[in-house]
C-alpha positions, 0 to 999 in steps of 0.5 A: 154544663153546655154541649155540642155532639158533632159527628165525631167529636163532643165539646164540653164546659163543664164546672170542677172544684178541681183536677180529680173533680174533673176527671172523676166527672168525664169519667161519668160521662164517657160512661154515660156516653158510651150506655148511650151510644151502644144502646142505639147502635146495639153494640157494646164497649168503649165510645171516647177513644183517646183522653179528653183536651182541657182548657181552663177558661179564666176570663169572662171573654175566654168564657163568652167565646167558649160558649158561643164556639160549643153552642154554635158548633153546627153553624161553624160545620156548616160554613166549611162544608157549604157555600150557603149560610147556615140555618140560624137555629138550634142545634139539635144536639146542643145544650142550646135549649136551655142557654138562657144567655141569646140576644134573641131566641134562635127558631127550634129544630124541626126534630128532637125531642131534648134529650136532658137539661143541663145543670145550672152554672155555679161560678160567676164566670159561667152565670154572669161574668161572661155577658160583659162581652155580649150576649150570643147571637144565633146568627155567629160563626164561630171561628171565623 
């Protein structure tokens, strides 16, 4: 699994054996996120409003593009807000520090202690197939 947290949304790349397993897994993610956010904000109640959007990734190119989009999402948002070039460094609220597919190792953020490691990929597409289309360059700006 890989993730990136933004101000008002979260991007996830997850693997699931089917729709039921995905539904159970997403419910578990929602509960864990709510507990963590509520603990930090000293609040209670649900955190995720609405449902999640599912997009099944079927080709190596789709997986490679999704990995770049999720892990470099902060660069995309920076580019939308600023005319200056976004910094080439790991997003401190992403799973980028555990990603083994960087073209070159990005600079680590100045703060942040890692929250938690991510699960290893089980499917060929997420484990190796996407690499057919090149490693992810940390200087990329996804979607542009």
